[in-house]
N, C-alpha and C positions, 0 to 999 in steps of 0.2 A: 495730321491735318494742319496746314500752315494758315492760321487765321489772320496772321499779321499782314501778309503780303497780297491777299486777294483784294482786287480793286473795289468790289461791291460790298465790302464789309464796313459797317458802321461800328466803331469801337467806342464804348461809353463807360467811363468809370462808374462802378456799381453804386457809389453813394453820391454821385453828382446831383446837385439839387434840381437840375433841369433834365435829369435822366429820363423821366417819363415823357417829357416833351420831345426829346431827341428820338426816343423809341416810337412815339406816335408819328412824328414826321417821316421817319424812315418807313414804317409800316404803311402809312397812308400813300406814300409814293409807290409802294409795291403792289397794293391791292388793285387788280385790274378793273377797269370800268365794267359795269354790268354785273359785278359780284352781288349775289343775293343773300349769301349766308357765309359766315366765317366760322370755321372750326378751330378750336385751340386744342392741341394734343399735348398735355403735360406729361412728359416721359420721366420715369424715375421710380424710386422706391420710397415707401414711408418708414423704412427700417434703417436706412443709411443716411446720416445727416447730409453728407456731401452730395448725395444723389436725390435729395428730396425737393430740389428746386421746382421741377415740373409739377409735381403734385401740389406744392404750396400755391403756385400760381393758379392752378385749376380750382383750388378751394376758394381763393380770393375772388375769382371771376364767376363762380357758380350763380346761375339764375339772374344775372344782371340785365341781360338784353335777350329775354327768352325768344323773341321773334327773329333775331339775327345772329346770335352767338350760341354755339353749342360747345360745351367744354367736355373733353374726354380725359380722364385721369385727374384724380384729386387725392387728398390725404386719406380719405375714407376708402376709395377704390382706385389705387394707383395703377398706372400703365407701366408695368416693369417688364423685364425681359420675358417673363413667363406669359403675361397676359396681353402684351402689346400685339403680337402677330394675330392670335385668334380674334381679339376684339377689333383690331383695325381692319383685318381682311373681311370680317363679317359686315362691315359698314358699306353701304353703297351710297356714296356721296352724290347728292343731286348735282345737276349741271350748275354752272355759275357759283360753285363753292370755292372758297379760298382757305387753305389749311396752314395754320401757323403752328410749327412744332417747337416745343420748348424742352431744353434739357441742360443739365450741368455737364461741362466738359473739362478736360485737362488741356492746358495750353502752354505756350512758351512764356518765360518769365515776364516778358514785357507786357503781356496782357492778362496776367493773373489778376483777379478781382475786377474784371471788366465784364460788361454785357456786350455781346456781339450780335448784331442784327444783320442778316444777309438774305439775299434772294436765293432760292433753291432749297432743296431738301437737306435734312441732317441725317447723319448715320447714328442712330441710337446705339448705346452699348459699346461704342468704339473704345472708350477709355478703360472699360473692364474686359476688353477682348471678346465681346459678344458680336457675332455676325448677325445683324438684323437688317431688314430691308429699309431703304431710305424713306423718310416720311416728311411730308410738308411741301408747300409751295414756297414758304420762306421759313427761316430758322431764327429763333432767338436763343442764344446760348449764354449761360453764365459760366465764365471761366473761373472755376473755384480753386484749382490747384495747378501747380506746375506739372507738366507732362514728364514724369520721372518714374520709370518702372519700379524703382526701389520704394516708392511712396504709395504703392497701391492701397495699402491699408489706411492711408490718411483720409480716404473718403469717409471712413467711419468716425473720424474725429474732427471733421471740418467744422469751423466756427459757425454755429447756427445763426448768430447775428448777421454774418455775411450773407448766408442763404436767405434769411428772412428779408433783409434789406433789398437784396436783388429781386426777390419774389414780389415784394410790394411795388418796386419801381417798374418791373416788367408788367405786372398786372395793371397798374395805372396806365402805363403806356399803351397797352393793347386796348384797354377800356376807352381811353381818349380817342384812339384811332377808330374804334367801332362807333363811338358816339358821334364823331365828326363825319365818318363815311356815310352813316345811315341817318344823319341829320336829327339826332335826338336833341331835345332841349338842353341848353348848357347847364341846367341845374339837375340833370339826371345823374344819380350817384355813380361814381366811377369805381368804387370798391364796396364790397358788402359790409365790412365790419369797421370801417374807420370813420 
């Protein structure tokens, strides 16, 4: 997947202090008018540090906007390769739903340690060679490692600080987008635990 050259990608350094605002602005521009509910699908595993980005984001966003945001996949019950298809296909999403898929991915050297936000579905499991159906109306990807087949095991030893910082920035960005889109008051909390 060439994340660098696609025109619709917003590439954000994972620890940029304005990362949540960049994510919010990009998501806000992608949410279609008339959307009534947003689903966040945090894809990944709670057993592999490099693959735990999606579940981390899911945990940080749980129960924040119960009327407008449903989170699928968190650290307690992750949406990994085994659970994703049965869980997701069981869901019948109401009309006017917008799905944001989150996953950690491997990418070219130039964008490692970046958060990539783009329109369109993501292909979960691609980095680990799993064939899973595309998920999401838009994708938020954390590029955690270089796409190098010899480094497949590196997902197990990925820096957790990187994953956590990415997760907090992504969760804040999504939360700000939901808060703005559904006109919550500006003092509505944007993260559960901070």
